[in-house]
PASE-389984 format. One line per 4 residues: for each residue z, x, y of C-alpha. Coordinates in nm, 3 decimals. Layout:
// PASE-389984
Z,X,Y; ...
END
This chain:
// PASE-389984
13.132,17.220,7.715; 13.501,17.139,7.771; 13.618,16.763,7.689; 13.903,16.554,7.757
13.965,16.235,7.552; 14.122,15.906,7.703; 14.165,15.639,7.440; 14.432,15.425,7.222
14.337,15.192,6.940; 14.142,15.268,6.631; 13.798,15.150,6.762; 13.853,15.507,6.993
13.897,15.705,6.673; 13.569,15.736,6.560; 13.436,15.813,6.895; 13.709,16.118,6.914
13.578,16.239,6.604; 13.228,16.260,6.725; 13.322,16.433,7.057; 13.511,16.688,6.843
13.188,16.756,6.690; 12.988,16.866,6.979; 13.242,16.978,7.224; 13.601,17.157,7.287
13.783,16.892,7.284; 14.099,17.017,7.481; 14.345,16.707,7.435; 14.354,16.376,7.374
14.541,16.136,7.626; 14.706,15.828,7.472; 14.932,15.547,7.553; 15.311,15.617,7.407
15.417,15.553,7.076; 15.511,15.168,7.085; 15.783,14.947,6.881; 15.647,14.707,6.624
15.689,14.559,6.319; 16.016,14.342,6.208; 16.184,14.683,6.253; 16.085,14.719,6.594
15.999,15.119,6.485; 15.820,15.339,6.734; 15.469,15.365,6.556; 15.171,15.601,6.690
14.892,15.488,6.806; 14.579,15.564,6.610; 14.388,15.808,6.853; 14.772,16.036,6.895
14.738,16.065,6.475; 14.367,16.156,6.466; 14.430,16.416,6.688; 14.695,16.539,6.558
14.446,16.556,6.193; 14.238,16.748,6.412; 14.422,16.962,6.574; 14.375,16.854,6.931
14.668,16.897,7.158; 14.796,16.541,7.248; 14.945,16.396,7.583; 15.122,16.045,7.630
15.197,15.995,7.985; 15.411,15.695,8.089; 15.225,15.733,8.433; 14.925,15.833,8.514
14.868,15.809,8.860; 15.156,16.142,8.952; 15.110,16.455,9.089; 15.190,16.595,8.738
14.930,16.431,8.560; 14.681,16.538,8.820; 14.753,16.833,8.794; 14.766,16.912,8.368
14.421,16.748,8.388; 14.258,16.954,8.604; 14.414,17.277,8.469; 14.245,17.170,8.187
13.929,17.266,8.351; 13.683,17.059,8.140; 13.337,16.918,8.179; 13.346,16.582,8.116
13.606,16.308,7.991; 13.551,16.058,7.748; 13.728,15.740,7.800; 13.727,15.428,7.505
13.996,15.173,7.545; 14.271,15.392,7.668; 14.405,15.103,7.816; 14.524,15.184,8.210
14.299,15.206,8.514; 14.204,15.566,8.612; 14.268,15.621,8.984; 13.999,15.818,9.172
14.148,16.186,9.144; 14.194,16.134,8.821; 13.824,16.071,8.771; 13.708,16.352,8.980
13.938,16.592,8.813; 13.658,16.651,8.528; 13.374,16.844,8.665; 13.109,16.608,8.609
13.360,16.274,8.615; 13.475,16.071,8.323; 13.214,15.857,8.107; 13.347,15.530,7.945
13.239,15.362,7.658; 13.240,14.982,7.704; 13.215,14.754,7.477; 12.941,14.507,7.590
12.617,14.470,7.733; 12.687,14.557,8.070; 12.711,14.405,8.337; 12.855,14.127,8.137
13.164,14.090,8.033; 13.396,14.380,8.263; 13.717,14.365,8.146; 13.974,14.455,7.896
13.843,14.227,7.629; 13.461,14.150,7.609; 13.497,14.178,7.230; 13.667,13.879,7.190
13.501,13.684,7.516; 13.166,13.770,7.390; 13.265,13.590,7.031; 13.496,13.274,7.173
13.207,13.227,7.408; 12.935,13.202,7.132; 12.717,13.518,7.197; 12.487,13.605,6.908
12.470,13.952,7.069; 12.669,14.223,7.211; 12.659,14.642,7.253; 12.847,14.948,7.383
12.711,15.088,7.735; 12.816,15.456,7.833; 12.860,15.473,8.174; 12.978,15.664,8.459
13.318,15.536,8.580; 13.398,15.461,8.946; 13.705,15.296,9.086; 13.588,14.929,9.011
13.616,14.703,8.683; 13.338,14.842,8.449; 13.121,14.874,8.804; 12.970,15.248,8.737
12.627,15.276,8.683; 12.488,15.281,8.337; 12.328,15.609,8.161; 12.254,15.395,7.832
12.329,15.093,7.679; 12.307,14.953,7.277; 12.258,14.645,7.133; 12.470,14.476,6.809
12.353,14.133,6.675; 12.724,13.904,6.605; 12.727,13.776,6.274; 12.787,13.413,6.224
13.129,13.402,6.048; 13.276,13.797,6.217; 13.556,13.827,6.397; 13.678,14.018,6.656
13.854,14.332,6.440; 13.521,14.296,6.223; 13.316,14.341,6.535; 13.540,14.589,6.652
13.500,14.852,6.342; 13.100,14.815,6.380; 13.118,14.892,6.744; 13.338,15.188,6.700
13.086,15.312,6.502; 12.803,15.236,6.731; 13.024,15.412,7.031; 13.038,15.762,6.788
12.669,15.758,6.762; 12.615,15.710,7.127; 12.904,16.014,7.189; 12.664,16.278,6.938
12.337,16.154,7.077; 12.351,16.070,7.428; 12.671,16.249,7.546; 12.536,16.579,7.559
12.175,16.453,7.720; 12.436,16.317,8.011; 12.635,16.606,8.052; 12.295,16.853,8.079
12.134,16.539,8.319; 11.903,16.457,8.113; 11.925,16.109,8.176; 11.980,15.936,8.427
12.223,15.641,8.522; 12.113,15.291,8.683; 12.334,15.123,8.905; 12.416,14.762,8.722
12.350,14.411,8.869; 12.615,14.271,9.029; 12.521,13.964,9.034; 12.465,13.950,8.731
12.848,14.033,8.613; 13.083,13.826,8.384; 13.465,13.891,8.286; 13.663,13.907,8.013
14.027,13.902,8.102; 14.328,14.054,7.912; 14.414,13.794,7.617; 14.733,13.608,7.647
14.916,13.471,7.344; 14.891,13.102,7.506; 14.513,13.119,7.505; 14.478,13.131,7.102
14.588,12.794,7.116; 14.299,12.543,6.939; 14.165,12.278,7.147; 14.031,12.054,6.885
13.826,11.816,7.170; 13.591,12.077,7.105; 13.321,12.072,6.925; 13.315,12.270,6.563
13.093,12.575,6.700; 13.332,12.618,6.967; 13.639,12.636,6.766; 13.471,12.803,6.519
13.371,13.075,6.785; 13.791,13.061,6.944; 13.911,13.167,6.580; 13.670,13.413,6.548
13.741,13.551,6.918; 14.125,13.544,6.877; 14.147,13.725,6.506; 14.339,13.965,6.469
14.517,13.895,6.793; 14.637,13.665,6.926; 14.545,13.478,6.688; 14.400,13.109,6.670
14.690,12.878,6.636; 14.739,12.471,6.625; 15.032,12.302,6.475; 15.123,12.085,6.167
15.440,11.912,6.078; 15.607,12.025,6.415; 15.536,12.371,6.298; 15.310,12.636,6.434
14.963,12.708,6.205; 14.768,12.990,6.256; 14.426,12.946,6.148; 14.312,13.267,5.978
13.969,13.201,5.880; 13.711,12.928,5.978; 13.335,12.812,5.845; 13.129,12.537,6.004
13.059,12.227,5.795; 12.710,12.095,5.711; 12.878,11.765,5.787; 12.788,11.728,6.126
13.020,11.389,6.234; 13.359,11.215,6.162; 13.475,10.869,6.274; 13.831,11.023,6.310
13.988,11.171,6.634; 13.983,11.551,6.688; 14.247,11.742,6.503; 14.232,11.486,6.206
14.244,11.657,5.853; 13.949,11.435,5.626; 13.968,11.625,5.347; 14.278,11.832,5.192
14.215,11.893,4.811; 14.056,12.140,4.554; 13.746,12.160,4.728; 13.862,12.249,5.101
13.980,12.150,5.389; 13.800,11.970,5.656; 13.922,11.879,6.024; 13.699,11.688,6.247
13.673,11.796,6.616; 13.500,11.677,6.889; 13.190,11.743,6.744; 13.132,11.810,6.401
13.306,11.902,6.162; 13.518,12.249,6.081; 13.622,12.421,5.724; 13.964,12.566,5.739
14.009,12.862,5.539; 14.279,13.082,5.545; 14.667,12.998,5.738; 14.962,13.062,5.786
15.245,12.857,5.875; 15.514,12.988,6.155; 15.757,13.227,5.928; 15.557,13.196,5.605
15.270,13.467,5.446; 14.918,13.385,5.504; 14.734,13.136,5.227; 14.407,13.009,5.086
14.317,12.634,5.223; 14.374,12.526,4.887; 14.737,12.722,4.846; 14.885,12.493,5.163
14.684,12.160,5.015; 14.903,12.238,4.654; 15.219,12.291,4.926; 15.149,11.956,5.100
15.149,12.157,5.429; 14.765,12.012,5.457; 14.749,11.685,5.405; 14.457,11.402,5.432
14.466,11.199,5.744; 14.767,11.450,5.888; 14.632,11.511,6.300; 14.675,11.867,6.382
14.760,12.006,6.733
END
C-alpha cells in the first residue's frame, strides 16, 4: 500500500518507522524547520531527520490550505495518510485526498482529552490510565470514529516527557498491527460518544505557574504534566524558579501557609501545600543550570521558612 505520513515531533518517529515497514511511504509531511537554542539556529523536526535517514521524501509546507499542496498530495496516489502530532488541522479536501482518507493516532482514550495536549492534561488531572486511539479523521477536533484503542497505565512519578516516549512506542505497535487490517476493511470504526468528550487545549507558558494552595497530589501532577514544556514554575526570593521534579511526602499536613519551605537541609526540601506536603527534588533558578535540591540548599537558594510563589 502507498502511504503519506504527517507528523513533526519525536513522538511521531516510531510510527513513521513502523509505517515504512508495512507500506511504501511516498512522503513525510512535517512542520518547517524552526529556530531554537540561544543562537536561534534553524533546527529540523525529528520526523524530517528520521525520514531522511529512511530515504523518504520530506515536504515542509508553510501552508496546507492551498491548491498547490492539495494537488501535490493528490498526485501521490496514496491509499492512506497516517497522522500523529503533525501540528496543524487538516482541511476537508486534504483529508479526502488519499483513497481511504486519513488515519489519526491520538494520544488519549477517546473521546476523553480531545485536542492538542492530551498527554499533559491527563497527568495534570490525575488520571491513572491513558492510551492511544486510532481514528478516521473528519473535520472536527478529534471527533472521528475510532478503530482501536490501546491503554497504558500512568506511573505515579511519570512526566509528560516520559509518558510520550511510551505512547510513541505504543502508536508504532498500532501502526504495525492494526493499520493493515483497517486498510483491508477488517476493523470497523465505532462512532465516539460525544457526550463523554473532554478537552485538552494547547498549553501556554503561564499555565506552568504553581498554585501552592492546591493539594500536594495536585501540585505533583501539575509539575509532571508541565515537564518538559512549558515547565512548572514558581518564584523564590523574587526570582523565577522552574520546578523540574517533585515527590509526594509521607507527611500529610503542615502548620505553615501553603508555599512555605518546611525543611531545607541535607535530608531534602519539603514545601507546604494547601493539603499535604511536597518534596522538591530538582529545580532551576532563572538564568542558572538545573540543580538537585541539596545543591540549592547549599547555595542558600532555598532556605527553611522562605515562602515560594
